[in-house]
C-alpha positions in Angstrom: 153.8 180.0 84.5 150.9 179.4 82.1 150.1 183.1 81.6 153.8 183.8 81.1 154.3 181.2 78.4 150.9 181.6 76.8 151.5 185.0 75.2 154.8 184.1 73.4 153.5 180.7 72.4 150.4 182.2 70.9 152.5 184.9 69.2 155.0 182.5 67.7 152.1 180.2 66.5 150.2 183.2 65.0 153.2 184.8 63.2 154.5 181.4 61.8 151.0 180.4 60.7 150.4 183.8 59.1 153.5 183.4 56.9 152.6 179.9 55.8 148.9 180.7 55.2 149.8 183.7 53.1 151.9 181.5 50.8 149.1 179.0 50.6 146.6 181.7 49.8 148.6 182.9 46.8 148.2 179.5 45.1 144.6 179.0 46.1 143.7 182.4 44.6 145.5 181.5 41.4 143.6 178.2 41.3 140.3 179.8 42.0 140.7 182.6 39.5 141.5 180.2 36.6 139.7 176.9 37.5 136.9 178.2 39.6 136.3 178.8 43.3 134.3 175.7 44.1 137.1 173.1 43.4 139.7 175.5 44.9 137.7 175.8 48.1 137.0 172.1 48.2 140.7 171.2 48.1 141.4 173.8 50.8 138.6 172.5 53.0 139.8 168.9 52.8 143.4 170.0 53.6 142.3 172.0 56.6 140.1 169.2 57.9 143.1 166.8 57.6 145.4 169.3 59.4 142.9 169.7 62.2 142.7 166.0 62.7 146.6 165.8 62.9 146.6 168.4 65.7 143.8 166.6 67.5 145.7 163.3 67.3 149.3 164.4 67.8 148.8 166.9 70.6 147.1 164.5 73.1 149.4 161.6 72.0 152.5 163.6 73.1 151.0 164.1 76.6 151.4 160.3 77.2 155.2 160.6 76.8 157.4 161.7 79.8 157.5 165.5 79.7 161.3 165.7 79.8 161.6 163.5 76.7 159.0 165.6 74.9 160.7 168.8 75.8 164.1 167.5 74.7 162.9 166.0 71.4 160.6 168.9 70.5 163.2 171.4 71.6 165.8 170.1 69.3 163.4 170.0 66.3 162.1 173.5 67.2 165.6 174.9 67.4 166.6 173.4 64.0 163.4 174.6 62.5 163.8 178.1 63.9 167.5 178.4 62.8 166.5 177.4 59.3 164.0 180.2 59.1 166.4 182.6 60.7 169.2 181.7 58.3 167.0 182.3 55.3 165.7 185.6 56.7 169.2 186.8 57.4 170.4 186.0 53.9 167.3 187.7 52.4 167.9 190.8 54.5 171.5 190.8 53.4 170.5 190.5 49.7 172.3 187.2 49.3 169.1 185.4 48.2 166.0 187.1 46.7 162.9 188.1 48.7 159.9 185.9 48.2 157.6 187.6 45.7 153.9 186.7 46.2 152.9 188.6 43.0 155.4 186.6 41.0 154.3 183.3 42.6 150.7 184.2 41.8 151.6 184.9 38.1 153.5 181.6 37.9 150.8 179.5 39.4 148.2 181.2 37.2 150.2 180.2 34.1 150.5 176.6 35.3 146.7 176.4 35.9 146.0 177.9 32.4 148.2 175.3 30.8 145.8 172.6 31.9 142.9 174.2 30.0 140.1 176.4 31.2 137.6 174.2 33.0 135.7 176.4 35.4 133.6 175.2 38.3 133.5 171.6 37.1 131.7 169.2 39.5 135.1 167.4 40.1 138.1 169.3 38.9 141.0 167.0 40.0 143.6 169.5 39.0 142.1 172.4 41.0 141.2 170.3 44.0 144.6 168.5 44.1 146.6 171.7 43.7 144.7 173.5 46.5 144.9 170.5 48.8 148.6 170.0 48.2 149.7 173.6 48.9 147.5 174.0 52.0 148.8 170.6 53.3 152.4 171.5 52.6 152.3 174.9 54.3 149.9 173.6 56.9 152.2 170.7 58.0 154.7 173.3 59.2 151.9 175.1 61.1 150.9 171.8 62.7 154.5 171.1 63.7 154.9 174.5 65.3 151.5 174.4 67.1 152.1 170.8 68.4 155.8 171.5 69.3 155.2 174.8 71.1 152.0 173.6 72.7 152.9 170.1 73.8 156.3 170.9 75.2 154.9 173.7 77.3 151.5 172.4 78.0 150.1 175.2 75.9 148.4 173.4 73.0 145.2 175.5 73.3 146.9 179.0 73.2 149.2 177.8 70.3 146.1 176.5 68.4 144.3 179.7 69.1 147.2 181.7 67.6 147.2 179.5 64.5 143.5 179.7 64.0 143.6 183.5 64.4 146.2 183.7 61.6 144.1 181.5 59.4 141.0 183.7 60.0 143.0 186.9 59.2 144.3 185.4 56.0 140.9 184.2 54.9 139.3 187.5 55.6 142.0 189.4 53.7 141.8 187.0 50.8 138.0 187.3 50.6 138.2 191.1 50.8 141.1 191.7 48.4 141.0 188.7 46.0 144.7 189.2 45.4 148.0 188.0 46.8 149.0 189.6 50.2 152.2 191.0 48.8 152.1 194.0 51.2 152.7 191.8 54.2 156.4 192.0 55.2 157.0 188.3 54.9 160.7 188.3 55.5 160.4 190.5 58.6 157.8 188.0 59.9 160.1 185.1 59.2 163.0 186.9 60.9 160.9 187.4 64.1 159.5 183.8 64.0 163.0 182.4 63.5 164.1 184.2 66.6 161.1 183.1 68.7 161.3 179.5 67.6 165.1 179.3 68.2 164.6 180.8 71.7 161.8 178.4 72.5 163.8 175.4 71.2 166.8 176.4 73.2 164.7 176.8 76.3 163.0 173.4 75.9 166.3 171.6 75.2 167.6 173.0 78.4 164.5 171.9 80.3 164.7 168.5 78.8 168.3 167.9 79.9 167.7 169.3 83.3 169.3 172.7 83.1 168.2 175.0 86.0 167.8 178.2 84.0 168.8 181.4 85.9 165.6 183.4 86.4 163.5 180.4 85.5 160.9 181.3 82.8 162.2 184.8 82.5 165.3 183.5 80.7 163.1 183.2 77.6 163.3 187.0 77.3 167.1 186.8 77.4 167.2 184.0 74.8 165.0 186.0 72.5 167.2 189.1 72.9 170.3 187.0 72.4 169.2 185.4 69.2 167.9 188.7 67.9 171.1 190.5 68.6 173.2 187.8 66.8 170.8 187.7 63.8 170.9 191.5 63.4 174.7 191.5 63.6 174.8 188.7 61.0 173.0 190.8 58.4 175.7 193.4 57.7 178.4 190.7 58.0 176.7 188.7 55.2 176.1 191.8 53.2 179.8 192.7 53.4 180.9 189.2 52.5 178.6 189.2 49.5 180.0 192.6 48.4 183.5 191.2 48.6 182.5 188.2 46.5 180.9 190.3 43.9 183.9 192.6 43.8 186.2 189.6 43.3 184.1 188.5 40.3 
């Protein structure tokens, strides 16, 4: 059971974390290039330490709650979280809402940092430290939720944490090597996949929490993933067609 759940849990945590950390990297790069790398990295380090503490506290704390309650509560939240990601990914794929542009986000954040005045590598640059801390915390909170939710509900906190840490390492290495936003990463495709995985996990844990005896036991996860993927893929042309009709009516 552990080996079966470990791979999808680690994959879901890795992909979700990769998306969030890429978005955080864009802002940190903008802060570092304008205000200096010392305060940008200070804010980033403080945020990462805070997030690590949250995982260390929340994960073990959930193990003291009856497993069925944890699975039901976490499953509902995970399902809602995954459906939100999946909805946005479907709308972006259909052209109903614009794709997230890391280059544009970098340019916008750079302009904001420049508006505060050029104070590079100051001993304590509150603007740079605060901006880096805030973006890493905002994006990281979603990572913590996914890691704790996937890990605690399935007893897989370690594999989920490893997946998130691997994503963080990949983003850090790419950021150090390139010193530019990771616009080449297919972010919407990743969000599409993550939305499917989280929705499937959420549905599975909700069923476990209310006592459903899933046919095929753990193997039903594959069927849930396939089902959500099929529905999501079918929704893209439907949304695209509806958008075309609305535009034609205008």
